[in-house]
C-alpha positions as CSV (number, residue, x, y, z in Angstrom):
1,M,0.0,0.0,0.0
2,G,1.3,3.4,-0.9
3,K,2.3,6.2,1.4
4,A,-0.5,8.6,2.6
5,K,-0.5,11.9,0.8
6,P,0.7,15.0,2.8
7,I,-2.8,16.5,2.7
8,H,-4.3,13.4,4.3
9,K,-1.7,13.4,7.0
10,A,-2.5,17.0,7.8
11,L,-6.3,16.3,8.0
12,I,-5.7,13.2,10.3
13,A,-3.5,15.3,12.7
14,F,-6.1,18.1,12.7
15,A,-8.9,15.7,13.5
16,A,-6.8,14.1,16.3
17,A,-6.1,17.5,17.9
18,A,-9.8,18.5,17.7
19,I,-10.8,15.3,19.4
20,A,-8.3,15.9,22.2
21,I,-9.5,19.4,22.8
22,A,-13.1,18.3,22.9
23,V,-12.3,15.5,25.4
24,A,-10.4,17.9,27.6
25,G,-13.2,20.4,27.6
26,C,-15.7,17.8,28.8
27,S,-13.5,16.3,31.5
28,P,-14.2,17.3,35.2
29,Q,-12.4,20.5,36.1
30,E,-11.3,21.9,39.5
31,P,-13.7,24.6,40.6
32,A,-12.3,28.1,40.5
33,A,-11.4,29.5,43.9
34,E,-14.1,31.9,44.9
35,K,-12.9,35.4,45.9
36,P,-14.3,36.6,49.2
37,A,-16.7,39.4,48.9
38,E,-14.9,42.7,49.4
39,Q,-16.2,45.1,52.1
40,G,-16.0,48.7,51.2
41,G,-14.1,48.3,47.9
42,G,-10.3,47.6,48.2
43,S,-8.6,44.3,48.1
44,D,-7.2,45.0,51.5
45,S,-10.6,45.5,53.1
46,A,-11.2,43.6,56.3
47,V,-14.2,41.2,56.5
48,Q,-16.8,42.5,58.8
49,V,-18.2,40.4,61.6
50,A,-21.9,39.8,61.7
51,W,-22.7,39.3,65.4
52,S,-25.4,36.9,66.5
53,P,-26.2,35.6,70.0
54,D,-25.2,32.0,69.1
55,M,-21.8,32.8,67.7
56,D,-18.5,31.7,69.3
57,C,-17.3,34.8,71.0
58,A,-13.9,33.2,71.7
59,T,-13.1,33.4,68.0
60,C,-12.2,37.1,68.6
61,H,-12.3,37.4,72.4
62,A,-9.7,34.6,72.9
63,T,-8.5,35.9,76.3
64,E,-11.9,35.9,77.8
65,G,-12.7,32.6,76.1
66,A,-9.7,30.9,77.7
67,T,-10.9,31.8,81.2
68,M,-14.0,29.6,80.6
69,E,-11.6,26.6,80.5
70,D,-9.4,27.7,83.4
71,G,-10.5,26.2,86.7
72,S,-9.2,29.2,88.7
73,M,-11.6,31.6,87.0
74,G,-15.2,32.3,87.9
75,A,-16.2,32.0,84.2
76,C,-15.1,28.4,84.2
77,I,-17.0,27.6,87.4
78,H,-20.1,29.1,85.8
79,V,-19.7,27.0,82.6
80,Q,-19.1,23.8,84.6
81,E,-21.7,24.2,87.3
82,A,-24.4,26.1,85.5
83,Q,-23.6,25.4,81.8
84,T,-23.6,29.2,81.1
85,T,-22.5,30.7,77.8
86,C,-21.2,34.2,77.1
87,I,-24.8,35.4,76.3
88,S,-26.1,34.1,79.6
89,C,-24.3,36.9,81.4
90,H,-23.7,39.4,78.6
91,A,-27.4,39.5,77.9
92,D,-27.8,43.0,76.4
93,E,-28.2,41.9,72.8
94,A,-29.1,45.3,71.5
95,A,-25.8,46.8,72.8
96,L,-23.8,43.9,71.6
97,A,-25.3,44.1,68.1
98,D,-24.6,47.8,68.0
99,V,-21.0,47.6,69.2
100,H,-20.2,44.8,66.7
101,K,-21.8,46.5,63.6
102,E,-18.5,48.0,62.5
103,A,-16.3,45.3,63.9
104,T,-13.9,43.3,61.7
105,A,-12.1,40.0,62.3
106,T,-8.7,41.9,62.3
107,D,-9.7,44.6,64.9
108,T,-7.6,44.9,68.0
109,M,-9.6,43.5,70.9
110,P,-10.5,46.0,73.7
111,K,-8.8,45.6,77.1
112,K,-12.2,45.8,78.7
113,L,-15.7,45.2,77.4
114,K,-17.1,48.6,78.2
115,A,-19.9,48.8,75.7
116,T,-21.9,46.1,77.5
117,V,-22.4,45.5,81.2
118,V,-23.4,42.5,83.2
119,D,-26.1,44.0,85.4
120,A,-27.5,42.7,88.7
121,A,-30.6,41.4,87.0
122,S,-28.5,39.0,85.0
123,C,-26.7,37.8,88.1
124,Q,-29.8,37.5,90.1
125,A,-32.0,35.8,87.5
126,A,-34.0,32.8,88.5
127,G,-31.8,29.8,89.0
128,C,-28.7,31.9,89.4
129,H,-27.9,34.1,92.4
130,D,-31.6,34.8,93.1
131,L,-31.2,35.7,96.8
132,S,-33.2,38.3,98.6
133,A,-31.4,41.4,99.8
134,D,-31.4,40.1,103.4
135,E,-30.0,36.7,102.2
136,M,-27.3,38.5,100.3
137,L,-26.4,40.6,103.3
138,A,-26.1,37.5,105.4
139,C,-23.7,35.9,103.0
140,T,-21.2,38.7,103.5
141,A,-21.9,39.7,107.1
142,T,-18.5,38.4,108.3
143,I,-16.4,39.6,105.3
144,T,-13.5,41.8,106.5
145,D,-12.1,42.7,103.0
146,L,-13.7,46.2,103.2
147,T,-12.0,47.6,106.3
148,D,-10.7,51.1,106.0
149,S,-7.6,52.7,107.6
150,Q,-9.7,53.7,110.7
151,G,-10.9,50.2,111.3
152,T,-14.4,50.8,109.9
153,Q,-15.7,47.5,108.4
154,V,-18.4,47.5,105.7
155,N,-20.6,44.7,104.4
156,P,-20.1,45.0,100.6
157,H,-23.6,44.0,99.8
158,E,-25.0,46.6,102.2
159,V,-22.9,49.3,100.7
160,M,-24.4,48.9,97.2
161,G,-27.6,50.5,98.3
162,L,-26.4,53.2,100.7
163,T,-26.3,56.2,98.4
164,D,-26.9,57.2,94.8
165,G,-23.2,56.8,94.0
166,H,-23.1,53.3,95.4
167,A,-26.1,52.3,93.2
168,D,-23.8,52.4,90.2
169,I,-21.7,49.6,91.6
170,L,-22.1,46.4,89.5
171,C,-21.7,42.8,90.8
172,S,-18.9,42.5,88.2
173,D,-17.0,45.4,89.7
174,C,-16.1,43.1,92.6
175,H,-16.8,39.7,91.0
176,N,-14.9,39.7,87.7
177,M,-15.4,36.3,86.2
178,H,-12.5,36.7,83.8
179,K,-9.8,37.4,86.4
180,A,-8.3,35.0,88.9
181,E,-8.2,37.6,91.7
182,V,-10.3,40.7,92.2
183,N,-9.8,43.0,95.2
184,A,-13.2,44.4,96.1
185,A,-11.6,47.4,97.8
186,D,-10.2,48.5,94.5
187,T,-13.7,49.5,93.6
188,C,-14.0,51.6,96.7
189,V,-10.7,53.4,96.4
190,S,-11.8,55.2,93.2
191,C,-13.9,57.4,95.5
192,H,-12.6,56.7,99.0
193,H,-9.0,57.5,97.8
194,A,-7.9,58.4,101.3
195,G,-8.7,54.9,102.6
196,V,-11.5,56.2,104.8
197,Y,-15.0,54.9,104.2
198,E,-16.8,57.5,106.3
199,C,-18.3,60.2,104.1
200,N,-17.4,63.9,104.3
201,T,-14.0,63.2,105.9
202,C,-11.9,64.1,102.8
203,H,-13.5,67.2,101.2
């Protein structure tokens, strides 16, 4: 049999190339990596955090999150004994949503969570520290932590209702769940800076 003519060879090569391209086009392909949606227009924009009550706060607030696993911290005791979560105590959802509306995953975390407070109503909710005022006073009747330089001893739970200024004191001012040790007298010294608890002795 004779040799194939050059034109036939070219047609055979062209047909083989076309078949190879068609097969490659139909074979499964790796999906293209999706680009994250840009916030605010530049490629360096940080991704904003959409806050919700059921999110894992420790993703950003790692320091506070770690205290929930540290047995020396009040937060850990609450988790173990009462199965609390962050939102159990930090219950002001409106304030939390507001403070997180401009937050991004790359923001520097604040040293103190000032935008939201843990109020007495959260601490004294049913099933938590739901004691009457008299029961609360009895719990700390023998506490000597609040003794001034003159020997005046104060029951911390009695002090909270004495004057308008004392009404601003929060449970968390003396019972910080994310610190191993909190000195209740540190709350007093911001006003009683001379170390005397009797009023009208300084000014």
